[in-house]
N, C-alpha and C positions, 0 to 999 in steps of 0.2 A: 504494500500500500504506500505509494510514493508520496512523501511529504518532505518539504525542505523548510525548516524553521530557522529564521534568522533573527528572531526577536529575543530580548533578554528580559528576565523577570527577577525581581529582588527575592532572594531566598532568606526567609526569616529563621529557618532552622536547618542545619545540614541534614540532608536525607541520603542514606545509603540504601539503594534498592537491594532486595534479596536476590540470590542467584536465580537465574531464569533458565529453564529448559525449553528449548524450542521444539515443538511437536510437529512442525511442518516447515520444510525448507525447500525452496524451488529456485532453480536457475538453469539456463538464462531466461529472463523475463523481458518481454517487449513491453514498453511502458510509455504512455503519452499522458501528460498531466497539464491541465489548464488551471493556472492560479488566478484568483481574482479578489476583489474587495467588495464589501457590502456594508449596509448601514450598521454601525456598531450598536446603537440602541435597540434595534430590532433583535439582533442575536443575543444581546445581553438579557433582554426579557425572555427570549425563547429558551435560553439555557439556564435560567434561574432555578427551575425545578430540578435540574440535573446537578445543582451545586457546582456549576462550572462558569467560567468567565471567558468570553472571547478575547484573544490576544490582539490588542490594537496595533495598527501600523498606519501612521499618518491619519489617526483618528477613525480608521475604518476596521471592521472585522476582516479576517483573512479566511477566505473560503476557496475550496478547490474541487475540481472534478477530475478523476483519474481513471484511465482504462489500461488494462494489462492483458497480456496473453502469455501463457506458460503451459508446462506439462507436469502433471503429478500422477504418480502410479501408472505411467504410460498413457494417460488421458490428457489430450489438449483441451484447455478450458480458457475462457476469457471472463474478465471481471470489469465492472465499473463501480466506483464508489464516489460518494459525495461527502465531504467532510469540512470541518471548521477547526482552525487552530485555537486551542484553549489552554487555560491554566486552572488548576484546582488548588484552593487554599483551605486547609482543614487542620485543626490542632496545631497551628503555628508553622505548618510545613507548606511551602509554596513550590509546586512542581510545574515548571515550564516545559517547553518542548513536548507538548502533548496534542492529541487530536481527538475530536468527538466524531464518531461515525454516524452520519445522519441517515444514509440509505445506501444500499448496495445491490448489485445484480451479479448473477453468475450465469454463464451460458449453458451450464449443465444443471438441470433441475435437481438431480440427486445431490450435487455439491451445495446448492443453495439450501436444500432441506437439511443437510448435515450442519451447515453453518448456523442455521436458525436454532436447531434442536440440540446440538452438542456444544456449540460455542456461544449461543445466545446473541448472535449478531443479526442485524436487520437485513439479511440477504433474501433476494427474490429472483426467480428465473427471468431471463431476458435475452434478447438477441443482440449480440455485441460484435462490432468490428473494430479493430485497432491496427494501425499501421505506423510504426516509427520511421519508416522510410520517407525521405523528403519528397513532397511536402507531407508532414505527419498529419494524422487525422484519427478520429474515433466517432462511432455512432452507437446509440442504444435505442432499441425498440422493444415494446411489449405487445405481444399478440399482433405483430406486424404494424403497430402504430408507433411512429417515431416519437421519441422522448427527448433525445439529445443528439445534436449533429454539430460537430466541431472539427475545424480543419484549418491548417496553416495555408495562407495564400500561396499560389504557385510561383509568385515572383520573389519569395523569400530566398535569400542566398545562404551564406555561411552563418552559423550561430554566433551570437555576440561573445560567448565564452563556452568552453568545455572544461568541466571540473570532475575530478573523482570525489564523489560524495558518500558520506556514511551517516546514517541516523538510526538511533534506537531509543524507543520511548513508549509511554502508555498510549493506548487507543481506547477511549471510553465508549461504552455502549449505552444506547437508550434504556432507561429503566422500564421494566415490564410491570404494569399495573401497580406502580408505587413501590416496587421491590427495591432491593439493595442495588447500589451502584456497582457496576462490574466493568472490567477492563481486560485487555490482553496486551502483551508486549510485542511490538513489531521491530524487526531489524531490516533496514533497506540500504542498499549500497549499489554503486555502479557509476560508470562514466556518464555524465549528464550534459546534454546540449541545451543551452539556454537561448530562447528567442523572445523578444518583446511581442506582445499582441498588437498587430497592426489593424486598427479599427476599420480602415477602408478596404482591406484585402482579406483578412482572416474571417472565419465564420464561427459563430457560436449561437445556435438556435435551440432554445429550450421550450418544450411543449408540455404544459401541465397535464397530468393524468390522474384519475381517481385513485389509482393504486400507488402513486408516488406524490404525495402532497408536498414533499421537500422541494420539488421543482417549482411549485407555486411560491414557496417561501423564498427561493432564490430570486424570483422575479419581484416579489413584494419588497424584498430588502435591497432592490436595485443592484443586483450582482453585476459587476463590471469586470470583464476579463482584463488581465494585466500582462501575464507572461506564460510562455510554454516551457515545460521541462520535458525533454525527450531522452529516454534511455533505451538503447537497442539490445542490451544484454545485462540487465540488472540482476541482483541477488536479493531474494526476499525470504524472511523467516517470521514465524509467529509462535507465540506460546499458547498454553491453555488459557482458559478464561478464569480470572480471579475475582473475588469480591474485593472492591477497592479498600474497604476498611481492614481486611486481612493483609493485603499487599503492603499498605502503608503503616502497618502496626509498629514496625521497629523505628 
């Protein structure tokens, strides 16, 4: 799940995370991520019940949509996730470099079911296409009805920068019927190509659906694309799902 966090948050008490065992590791992963900004107040209110705060950048919340393709247990699958960069403050501990998973799709119905029922993640089946080759693009449809269509314009040339990136941190999950806050730990790494979003040439079409109200929330919060991050051969890993209170106990 590709995320690139560049913000800093004051740490009120040093936190040493417990050792993490990754239960799924995949590589190479094709990955195209569209980063954007949205109304801070909208996401601040939206995340209040989750006891999370959006991480501001230039006074705006940081939101992203990311699509990937990989192979696990010999099966090729594609995913698309929508997330927002967050921080959690509890018991004097401030954990930055985190993400809240708003909604996700998997191209394999069985994998989406496993994610929901064994990991507690908000995954649903969907038709997904993703291409990191220039010009990079991704699309998501549900029952052949387009939900997301994003693409870099054909006139884009070289990326503005190429960096070897590594990130590891908590990914929070939506609470289920007022239940406990849960999370898993993700590890993401790979050579990353950076492109600015060109408003006149690039495409980002969001179509709300009854099964994905999060797309409507992106539109309501004035989601504005900012930049593309493209990885042609990333490495991803994820842990089991933890109760947040247990994970941060120490």
